[in-house]
TORPA-4810 file (N, C-alpha, C, O; in nm, 3 decimals):
<nodes>
NODE_1_0.083_-0.118_0.000_0.000_0.000_0.000_0.088_0.124_0.000_0.195_0.126_0.060_M
NODE_2_0.040_0.227_-0.068_0.112_0.353_-0.072_0.053_0.448_0.033_-0.069_0.458_0.046_L
NODE_3_0.140_0.517_0.105_0.099_0.611_0.208_0.161_0.748_0.181_0.276_0.758_0.139_F
NODE_4_0.083_0.853_0.206_0.134_0.990_0.204_0.188_1.017_0.344_0.115_1.002_0.442_I
NODE_5_0.314_1.056_0.354_0.379_1.076_0.484_0.393_1.226_0.511_0.420_1.305_0.421_V
NODE_6_0.372_1.262_0.638_0.382_1.402_0.679_0.427_1.408_0.824_0.440_1.305_0.890_F
NODE_7_0.450_1.529_0.871_0.490_1.549_1.010_0.387_1.632_1.084_0.318_1.716_1.026_R
NODE_8_0.378_1.606_1.212_0.306_1.689_1.307_0.405_1.707_1.421_0.435_1.612_1.493_L
NODE_9_0.454_1.829_1.437_0.562_1.849_1.533_0.684_1.774_1.484_0.726_1.789_1.370_G
NODE_10_0.742_1.693_1.572_0.862_1.616_1.536_0.831_1.475_1.491_0.922_1.401_1.451_K
NODE_11_0.705_1.436_1.496_0.666_1.297_1.468_0.614_1.281_1.326_0.559_1.375_1.267_E
NODE_12_0.632_1.159_1.271_0.585_1.129_1.136_0.453_1.051_1.143_0.432_0.967_1.231_R
NODE_13_0.367_1.081_1.048_0.237_1.018_1.036_0.213_0.987_0.889_0.284_1.037_0.802_Y
NODE_14_0.111_0.906_0.861_0.081_0.871_0.723_-0.068_0.846_0.707_-0.136_0.802_0.799_A
NODE_15_-0.116_0.874_0.587_-0.254_0.843_0.551_-0.249_0.759_0.424_-0.169_0.785_0.334_V
NODE_16_-0.334_0.658_0.418_-0.342_0.568_0.303_-0.372_0.651_0.178_-0.471_0.724_0.175_D
NODE_17_-0.288_0.641_0.076_-0.304_0.719_-0.046_-0.436_0.687_-0.117_-0.483_0.767_-0.198_A
NODE_18_-0.496_0.572_-0.090_-0.624_0.537_-0.151_-0.734_0.634_-0.109_-0.833_0.648_-0.181_A
NODE_19_-0.719_0.700_0.005_-0.816_0.799_0.053_-0.790_0.939_-0.002_-0.877_1.025_0.004_H
NODE_20_-0.670_0.961_-0.056_-0.628_1.095_-0.096_-0.678_1.130_-0.237_-0.658_1.055_-0.332_V
NODE_21_-0.742_1.246_-0.246_-0.788_1.299_-0.374_-0.678_1.382_-0.438_-0.647_1.369_-0.556_I
NODE_22_-0.620_1.470_-0.354_-0.520_1.565_-0.404_-0.450_1.628_-0.285_-0.506_1.637_-0.175_E
NODE_23_-0.327_1.672_-0.307_-0.253_1.749_-0.207_-0.233_1.888_-0.267_-0.178_1.902_-0.376_V
NODE_24_-0.279_1.991_-0.194_-0.272_2.127_-0.245_-0.195_2.216_-0.148_-0.183_2.182_-0.030_I
NODE_25_-0.143_2.330_-0.196_-0.076_2.422_-0.103_-0.174_2.474_0.001_-0.294_2.479_-0.022_P
NODE_26_-0.121_2.512_0.115_-0.205_2.574_0.217_-0.254_2.708_0.162_-0.178_2.784_0.103_R
NODE_27_-0.381_2.734_0.181_-0.439_2.857_0.129_-0.528_2.922_0.233_-0.561_2.859_0.334_L
NODE_28_-0.567_3.046_0.210_-0.652_3.114_0.309_-0.786_3.042_0.324_-0.846_2.999_0.226_P
NODE_29_-0.829_3.029_0.446_-0.954_2.960_0.478_-1.050_3.057_0.545_-1.009_3.152_0.612_L
NODE_30_-1.177_3.032_0.527_-1.279_3.112_0.596_-1.313_3.040_0.726_-1.361_2.926_0.723_R
NODE_31_-1.288_3.103_0.840_-1.317_3.034_0.967_-1.468_3.021_0.988_-1.540_3.121_0.985_P
NODE_32_-1.516_2.899_1.010_-1.659_2.881_1.037_-1.689_2.906_1.185_-1.625_2.846_1.271_P
NODE_33_-1.785_2.993_1.215_-1.817_3.020_1.355_-1.880_2.899_1.423_-1.949_2.819_1.359_P
NODE_34_-1.855_2.886_1.552_-1.918_2.781_1.630_-1.860_2.642_1.612_-1.925_2.543_1.645_G
NODE_35_-1.737_2.633_1.559_-1.674_2.502_1.542_-1.556_2.489_1.638_-1.505_2.590_1.687_T
NODE_36_-1.514_2.366_1.666_-1.398_2.346_1.754_-1.272_2.406_1.694_-1.266_2.431_1.573_P
NODE_37_-1.171_2.429_1.777_-1.049_2.494_1.730_-0.972_2.414_1.626_-0.894_2.472_1.550_D
NODE_38_-0.991_2.282_1.619_-0.919_2.202_1.520_-0.981_2.214_1.380_-0.922_2.166_1.283_F
NODE_39_-1.097_2.278_1.368_-1.155_2.306_1.237_-1.094_2.438_1.192_-1.132_2.545_1.239_V
NODE_40_-0.999_2.429_1.099_-0.923_2.547_1.056_-1.007_2.642_0.971_-0.983_2.763_0.971_A
NODE_41_-1.104_2.588_0.900_-1.187_2.672_0.816_-1.248_2.594_0.701_-1.246_2.471_0.698_G
NODE_42_-1.304_2.670_0.607_-1.366_2.612_0.488_-1.313_2.686_0.366_-1.266_2.800_0.376_I
NODE_43_-1.322_2.620_0.249_-1.285_2.686_0.124_-1.361_2.622_0.010_-1.421_2.515_0.025_F
NODE_44_-1.359_2.689_-0.104_-1.427_2.642_-0.223_-1.330_2.555_-0.303_-1.226_2.603_-0.348_N
NODE_45_-1.365_2.428_-0.320_-1.284_2.337_-0.400_-1.371_2.286_-0.514_-1.458_2.200_-0.495_F
NODE_46_-1.346_2.339_-0.632_-1.418_2.297_-0.752_-1.569_2.306_-0.734_-1.643_2.215_-0.773_R
NODE_47_-1.614_2.417_-0.674_-1.756_2.441_-0.658_-1.820_2.377_-0.536_-1.942_2.384_-0.520_G
NODE_48_-1.740_2.316_-0.450_-1.791_2.255_-0.327_-1.726_2.321_-0.206_-1.607_2.351_-0.207_K
NODE_49_-1.805_2.341_-0.101_-1.751_2.394_0.023_-1.687_2.276_0.098_-1.753_2.176_0.127_V
NODE_50_-1.559_2.290_0.129_-1.483_2.182_0.193_-1.433_2.228_0.329_-1.363_2.329_0.338_V
NODE_51_-1.469_2.156_0.436_-1.412_2.186_0.568_-1.269_2.133_0.577_-1.234_2.033_0.515_P
NODE_52_-1.187_2.204_0.654_-1.046_2.167_0.669_-1.013_2.157_0.817_-1.042_2.247_0.895_V
NODE_53_-0.951_2.045_0.855_-0.907_2.024_0.993_-0.757_2.051_1.003_-0.682_2.020_0.911_L
NODE_54_-0.713_2.108_1.114_-0.571_2.123_1.142_-0.530_2.000_1.222_-0.561_1.989_1.340_D
NODE_55_-0.458_1.909_1.156_-0.418_1.785_1.224_-0.324_1.811_1.342_-0.320_1.732_1.436_L
NODE_56_-0.250_1.921_1.337_-0.163_1.956_1.450_-0.243_1.983_1.575_-0.208_1.934_1.683_G
NODE_57_-0.351_2.060_1.563_-0.436_2.089_1.679_-0.510_1.964_1.722_-0.516_1.933_1.841_I
NODE_58_-0.566_1.891_1.626_-0.643_1.770_1.658_-0.558_1.665_1.728_-0.605_1.598_1.820_L
NODE_59_-0.434_1.651_1.686_-0.347_1.545_1.738_-0.260_1.588_1.855_-0.247_1.515_1.954_T
NODE_60_-0.200_1.708_1.845_-0.103_1.751_1.946_-0.147_1.874_2.025_-0.083_1.910_2.125_L
NODE_61_-0.255_1.938_1.983_-0.299_2.059_2.049_-0.223_2.183_2.006_-0.235_2.289_2.068_G
NODE_62_-0.143_2.171_1.898_-0.060_2.281_1.848_-0.087_2.297_1.698_-0.082_2.198_1.625_I
NODE_63_-0.117_2.420_1.651_-0.145_2.437_1.508_-0.023_2.407_1.420_0.091_2.428_1.461_P
NODE_64_-0.050_2.357_1.301_0.057_2.337_1.203_0.111_2.473_1.162_0.032_2.563_1.131_C
NODE_65_0.243_2.490_1.160_0.299_2.621_1.123_0.280_2.649_0.974_0.270_2.557_0.893_P
NODE_66_0.275_2.776_0.941_0.263_2.818_0.801_0.402_2.813_0.738_0.477_2.911_0.741_A
NODE_67_0.435_2.697_0.682_0.564_2.677_0.616_0.539_2.639_0.470_0.427_2.603_0.433_Q
NODE_68_0.643_2.647_0.390_0.630_2.613_0.249_0.584_2.469_0.228_0.511_2.441_0.133_L
NODE_69_0.626_2.377_0.315_0.590_2.236_0.300_0.459_2.199_0.370_0.417_2.083_0.365_S
NODE_70_0.394_2.295_0.435_0.264_2.269_0.497_0.160_2.268_0.387_0.153_2.361_0.306_T
NODE_71_0.081_2.163_0.383_-0.015_2.143_0.275_-0.153_2.108_0.330_-0.170_2.083_0.450_R
NODE_72_-0.249_2.107_0.240_-0.382_2.055_0.270_-0.396_1.925_0.191_-0.388_1.924_0.069_I
NODE_73_-0.418_1.817_0.264_-0.441_1.686_0.202_-0.592_1.671_0.190_-0.662_1.668_0.291_I
NODE_74_-0.642_1.661_0.067_-0.785_1.642_0.045_-0.813_1.493_0.039_-0.754_1.421_-0.042_L
NODE_75_-0.905_1.448_0.125_-0.937_1.305_0.129_-1.086_1.282_0.104_-1.169_1.371_0.123_I
NODE_76_-1.116_1.160_0.061_-1.254_1.113_0.057_-1.290_1.073_0.199_-1.229_0.983_0.255_D
NODE_77_-1.387_1.139_0.255_-1.432_1.107_0.390_-1.572_1.047_0.378_-1.661_1.107_0.319_Y
NODE_78_-1.590_0.929_0.434_-1.721_0.864_0.429_-1.798_0.894_0.556_-1.755_0.860_0.667_T
NODE_79_-1.913_0.960_0.539_-1.999_0.991_0.652_-2.057_0.862_0.710_-2.056_0.758_0.644_L
NODE_80_-2.107_0.870_0.832_-2.168_0.752_0.896_-2.283_0.698_0.811_-2.315_0.579_0.816_K
NODE_81_-2.348_0.788_0.732_-2.458_0.748_0.644_-2.410_0.675_0.519_-2.492_0.620_0.445_S
NODE_82_-2.278_0.674_0.496_-2.223_0.610_0.378_-2.195_0.705_0.263_-2.132_0.666_0.165_G
NODE_83_-2.241_0.830_0.274_-2.217_0.931_0.171_-2.073_0.979_0.180_-2.020_0.999_0.290_V
NODE_84_-2.009_0.996_0.064_-1.870_1.044_0.062_-1.868_1.195_0.044_-1.944_1.251_-0.034_K
NODE_85_-1.778_1.259_0.119_-1.756_1.403_0.110_-1.606_1.429_0.105_-1.526_1.342_0.139_R
NODE_86_-1.570_1.548_0.062_-1.429_1.588_0.061_-1.399_1.657_0.194_-1.475_1.742_0.240_V
NODE_87_-1.287_1.619_0.255_-1.242_1.676_0.380_-1.095_1.712_0.365_-1.017_1.633_0.312_L
NODE_88_-1.057_1.832_0.410_-0.918_1.874_0.403_-0.847_1.856_0.535_-0.906_1.872_0.642_G
NODE_89_-0.719_1.821_0.528_-0.636_1.800_0.647_-0.508_1.880_0.633_-0.429_1.856_0.542_L
NODE_90_-0.487_1.976_0.722_-0.362_2.052_0.721_-0.257_1.969_0.793_-0.279_1.920_0.904_I
NODE_91_-0.140_1.954_0.727_-0.029_1.879_0.785_0.102_1.943_0.741_0.107_2.015_0.641_A
NODE_92_0.208_1.916_0.817_0.341_1.972_0.790_0.425_1.875_0.708_0.404_1.753_0.714_E
NODE_93_0.519_1.928_0.633_0.618_1.849_0.560_0.553_1.737_0.480_0.594_1.621_0.488_A
NODE_94_0.452_1.773_0.404_0.382_1.675_0.319_0.463_1.665_0.190_0.428_1.724_0.088_V
NODE_95_0.571_1.587_0.196_0.665_1.583_0.084_0.709_1.442_0.045_0.796_1.426_-0.040_T
NODE_96_0.649_1.341_0.106_0.703_1.207_0.087_0.592_1.103_0.080_0.480_1.125_0.126_D
NODE_97_0.626_0.989_0.022_0.539_0.871_0.023_0.621_0.752_0.067_0.744_0.755_0.062_T
NODE_98_0.552_0.648_0.111_0.620_0.525_0.151_0.530_0.407_0.116_0.407_0.416_0.128_V
NODE_99_0.590_0.299_0.074_0.518_0.173_0.047_0.532_0.083_0.168_0.644_0.054_0.212_E
NODE_100_0.421_0.038_0.223_0.422_-0.053_0.337_0.309_-0.154_0.322_0.203_-0.122_0.270_K
NODE_101_0.333_-0.275_0.369_0.229_-0.377_0.375_0.150_-0.356_0.504_0.207_-0.313_0.604_K
NODE_102_0.022_-0.387_0.503_-0.057_-0.373_0.627_0.003_-0.450_0.745_-0.011_-0.409_0.860_P
NODE_103_0.068_-0.561_0.717_0.128_-0.644_0.822_0.252_-0.579_0.885_0.300_-0.625_0.989_T
NODE_104_0.305_-0.475_0.823_0.422_-0.405_0.877_0.385_-0.306_0.986_0.473_-0.249_1.051_E
NODE_105_0.256_-0.284_1.006_0.208_-0.193_1.110_0.171_-0.274_1.233_0.109_-0.380_1.222_F
NODE_106_0.208_-0.223_1.351_0.178_-0.291_1.477_0.106_-0.197_1.572_0.115_-0.075_1.558_V
NODE_107_0.034_-0.253_1.667_-0.037_-0.173_1.767_0.063_-0.093_1.850_0.168_-0.146_1.887_E
NODE_108_0.033_0.034_1.878_0.127_0.115_1.957_0.130_0.077_2.104_0.225_0.111_2.174_P
NODE_109_0.028_0.008_2.151_0.026_-0.033_2.291_-0.049_0.063_2.381_-0.110_0.020_2.478_G
NODE_110_-0.045_0.191_2.350_-0.115_0.292_2.428_-0.193_0.380_2.331_-0.135_0.436_2.238_V
NODE_111_-0.322_0.393_2.355_-0.404_0.480_2.270_-0.500_0.558_2.357_-0.575_0.500_2.436_T
NODE_112_-0.498_0.689_2.344_-0.590_0.775_2.418_-0.723_0.782_2.346_-0.726_0.778_2.223_A
NODE_113_-0.831_0.791_2.418_-0.964_0.800_2.358_-0.971_0.920_2.265_-1.032_0.911_2.158_V
NODE_114_-0.910_1.031_2.302_-0.913_1.152_2.220_-0.832_1.137_2.092_-0.843_1.220_2.001_A
NODE_115_-0.751_1.033_2.083_-0.667_1.011_1.965_-0.711_0.888_1.888_-0.628_0.815_1.834_S
NODE_116_-0.841_0.865_1.883_-0.890_0.744_1.815_-0.865_0.748_1.665_-0.880_0.646_1.597_R
NODE_117_-0.827_0.865_1.611_-0.795_0.876_1.469_-0.653_0.827_1.438_-0.612_0.823_1.322_H
NODE_118_-0.578_0.790_1.543_-0.443_0.738_1.522_-0.443_0.587_1.530_-0.500_0.529_1.623_L
NODE_119_-0.380_0.525_1.433_-0.379_0.379_1.424_-0.244_0.318_1.456_-0.170_0.367_1.541_G
NODE_120_-0.215_0.211_1.385_-0.094_0.133_1.408_0.031_0.208_1.363_0.023_0.308_1.292_K
NODE_121_0.146_0.156_1.407_0.276_0.218_1.383_0.366_0.124_1.305_0.360_0.002_1.322_I
NODE_122_0.450_0.182_1.219_0.552_0.107_1.148_0.685_0.182_1.159_0.688_0.298_1.201_T
NODE_123_0.792_0.116_1.122_0.923_0.181_1.120_0.966_0.204_0.976_0.941_0.122_0.888_L
NODE_124_1.030_0.318_0.953_1.083_0.350_0.821_1.211_0.428_0.842_1.209_0.537_0.900_D
NODE_125_1.321_0.373_0.796_1.452_0.437_0.812_1.479_0.475_0.957_1.534_0.582_0.985_E
NODE_126_1.439_0.388_1.050_1.464_0.407_1.191_1.366_0.499_1.262_1.377_0.518_1.383_G
NODE_127_1.272_0.556_1.189_1.172_0.644_1.251_1.036_0.577_1.251_1.002_0.501_1.160_E
NODE_128_0.958_0.608_1.354_0.822_0.556_1.361_0.729_0.641_1.275_0.743_0.763_1.268_M
NODE_129_0.635_0.573_1.211_0.529_0.640_1.135_0.397_0.582_1.185_0.378_0.461_1.185_I
NODE_130_0.307_0.670_1.226_0.177_0.625_1.276_0.069_0.658_1.174_0.065_0.768_1.119_Q
NODE_131_-0.019_0.561_1.151_-0.129_0.580_1.056_-0.236_0.673_1.112_-0.268_0.667_1.231_R
NODE_132_-0.290_0.757_1.026_-0.407_0.837_1.057_-0.525_0.767_0.992_-0.522_0.736_0.872_V
NODE_133_-0.629_0.741_1.070_-0.746_0.669_1.023_-0.857_0.768_0.989_-0.923_0.820_1.080_L
NODE_134_-0.880_0.796_0.860_-0.979_0.896_0.821_-1.119_0.871_0.879_-1.189_0.967_0.913_P
NODE_135_-1.158_0.747_0.892_-1.292_0.715_0.941_-1.313_0.754_1.088_-1.426_0.756_1.136_E
NODE_136_-1.204_0.786_1.159_-1.215_0.824_1.300_-1.170_0.968_1.326_-1.148_1.006_1.441_H
NODE_137_-1.157_1.049_1.221_-1.110_1.186_1.238_-1.209_1.276_1.311_-1.169_1.357_1.394_L
NODE_138_-1.337_1.262_1.279_-1.435_1.354_1.335_-1.505_1.296_1.456_-1.570_1.191_1.446_L
NODE_139_-1.493_1.362_1.570_-1.564_1.317_1.690_-1.715_1.323_1.668_-1.763_1.394_1.580_P
NODE_140_-1.791_1.247_1.748_-1.938_1.248_1.734_-1.993_1.391_1.738_-1.950_1.473_1.819_P
NODE_141_-2.087_1.418_1.652_-2.151_1.549_1.647_-2.082_1.648_1.554_-2.148_1.732_1.494_G
NODE_142_-1.951_1.639_1.540_-1.877_1.732_1.455_-1.904_1.702_1.308_-1.914_1.794_1.227_I
NODE_143_-1.917_1.574_1.274_-1.948_1.536_1.135_-2.077_1.605_1.088_-2.081_1.662_0.979_E
NODE_144_-2.179_1.599_1.170_-2.306_1.661_1.136_-2.292_1.812_1.126_-2.349_1.874_1.036_R
NODE_145_-2.216_1.872_1.216_-2.193_2.016_1.216_-2.124_2.062_1.087_-2.159_2.166_1.032_L
NODE_146_-2.028_1.985_1.038_-1.952_2.024_0.920_-2.021_1.992_0.788_-2.001_2.063_0.689_L
NODE_147_-2.102_1.888_0.786_-2.156_1.842_0.658_-2.307_1.850_0.642_-2.355_1.841_0.530_F
NODE_148_-2.382_1.866_0.749_-2.528_1.863_0.740_-2.583_1.968_0.643_-2.675_1.939_0.566_E
NODE_149_-2.528_2.087_0.647_-2.576_2.196_0.560_-2.501_2.202_0.428_-2.513_2.300_0.355_E
NODE_150_-2.424_2.099_0.397_-2.341_2.099_0.277_-2.367_1.974_0.195_-2.280_1.887_0.189_N
NODE_151_-2.485_1.959_0.130_-2.515_1.841_0.054_-2.418_1.823_-0.062_-2.368_1.922_-0.115_P
NODE_152_-2.388_1.697_-0.103_-2.289_1.672_-0.205_-2.323_1.734_-0.340_-2.231_1.770_-0.414_P
NODE_153_-2.451_1.748_-0.374_-2.488_1.802_-0.505_-2.517_1.951_-0.502_-2.553_2.009_-0.604_D
NODE_154_-2.502_2.014_-0.385_-2.526_2.157_-0.373_-2.669_2.194_-0.344_-2.699_2.312_-0.325_G
NODE_155_-2.761_2.094_-0.341_-2.902_2.124_-0.312_-2.923_2.132_-0.162_-2.837_2.092_-0.083_S
NODE_156_-3.038_2.184_-0.123_-3.069_2.193_0.021_-3.191_2.112_0.054_-3.232_2.107_0.170_T
</nodes>
């Protein structure tokens, strides 16, 4: 499997490339009122309003810095209803990919409830890489807040 690799702080993480639509430069976002701090904002992507999460805040409690290698990873996010939507993820140093077999990932041994979006860990060139699980990114209630008023076809 191919994974898009990035950093949050000093640690490396990866998301399965099968979920990735596109990686784009970080761009100005419109902050949506009444959302948690890890919701960085929304923007227009090919005629659709796309919410964007700051993975640094969601994972470490620290925003991703505005650097040249900081990107927005656009993924296919499947709602609990089964409908697919586009979701953006801000991450640092989005400059690499890695090929790994699912069997090369192992349980980390310790998982916090607030970090249920983090999965198994693998080693690559002596560094640990932890998987980000798109299906567990949005805590209960936040999915509805971000997508309920944003139907996939633009209708209401």
